[in-house]
Steps between C-alpha positions, in 0.01 A plus 500: 500500500524167302592184685389140468309334781805268561729806537260662755479172689868488533508858637252415776604134551175357389382182328322533163176312443414541136670665198810671626595636153223758488607860510390745773484876409323654806333471840124476579273436793367150479142621440618721208759250352550499129717322253866583551465604860603334829302516819500337848260336743560527875162593643250206492220751439625548143547126420181500281672728252785249449263271293382781275805737462648559160848565649767299333657404838397517859722462812324268750590320819687173467231316694196651326248225399320587183121469508467537120725508190683821433604663175805672637847357554560483874821584684490330839692662780507487880358853550333658190473848643872516588594345164294754302659779703848373414400487139382859498813612682721331236301660219530841662883458535535398137292788361586782737715781364630706787597861439813655645622848553370827639242691304572864425214640701588296816683663790765297680680696771882522476703257698250222542622144462357306210557148385535346156227536231279730696182631332333829605191607308375841402433761776624262772683666787772353724620721782849529669678239706314210344617180336352274238617148432583306180231438231231695678227676303335831615219598277340835409390745772658308784615716796780376723599706796836556686702215642293224336675177430364261240659167415553291176236391252228713635207642299338831611200565278362845401383745760657325807602734776777385729573730799834575662701231680317202353704177456396263232663161434556292182237377253227727635208603282292813585196558284361840381426771743596322818625728779787374715602687812225767556449611858326258731159616629625638830308793654487588870174645621524834670301645791318744261382206280755547228777258395874555497692286243757263650829513298553177311874449516542136394502343153376205291713191437390266218700178475572287193238345262216715614215603273290804572174563315367822335391772735620320800635710790768416756550766767839582661552415867466755781838373616685202364368331193182374337626164358382286215694171514626294219256354246194693614226564237272797546199545265366832373364753750647341811578739791789422734525745796803624696723246677322196356708197426378243241673158526671322207286357220173635627246594235230776553211560265353829380348763725640363826606745771752422775514744797815620663760288677329170418724203429397238251683159483653315208293316232162662592223538244276805549188541289360816348342784704632370830545749775767437760526698827818648627754379757414130459681202361391228253670158518665343197298307238178669603225525232254790535194487277382804314320783662597384843581732791791396723480676834736294721815293465499162331744293698467144370670442159315347202145602582235620251319796640193686373219739576474796728642492748715225336467160665595145394333470162301183596331701775461789272320290239268355761424850627420611142277198452302587817466864390339382175241313695403798721195606300352147520584478880345850555181383328481185707558702826215734397270202444591360835415836661 
């Protein structure tokens, strides 16, 4: 990588404040910035680093008021985080060298439909009656079952297992060791105290532009489909149970578990280690803070919820504040007694 600050500013539609002829050769966090690197500032908590960083250039907000002089050349943009993301994407596109072809140790069943410039890595397995779209990459040790359909421009990283009948759209990324389409957790209790497995006859449908993190698991439906709508982003170690539906552009952080048949609306943000009960619905644009437990439906859109059981987060914070005061209140009560 070697661009001038002016060239980078043009890429991200920013205004240069300082010497735009300087060369940028790499990326750094603002607190670790060094000569030749570019960084960004979007979180006000990191503003103090702006005045000390050695980074050659820093992407900042257009309306940022400087409290002290800076050594770096600034690129002012409307949204620094978005601009820096665009810059990283452009760099990745320019430097990426995509492989094509099927490695000799891979197994691709006869008669499957494949698009242009497919890549299949070593020891990958693709079973019968499946189809793979154009420019899709399937890396080493991936296992793809029967009647699986994968769209264009997908990336399936090593160790992913995709069970029979799964449908995957375009521009989907599935990170290492994720499991798509395993049986839902359906077991009927018997009179003698044992359990009988309920056949899981449905499938998983993943729409376009979805990203699924490493070791995430999405169970097939008992009947019908478990559905991950367009633009959903799942972090590592997320568990999606059978017949769940995740609305478009919802983002879910690591170690969250969603129980069966729950419906989550569009544009929700769900923090890490959240537990969500089954057979409930969550309205669109809901924010659920980390380590919360959702036990009943959230019907009003746009709320921020937190705690266990999850309530409006203002009430949850008040409750937490009162809990912290309990030792002092207990002592006062004892004195009164």
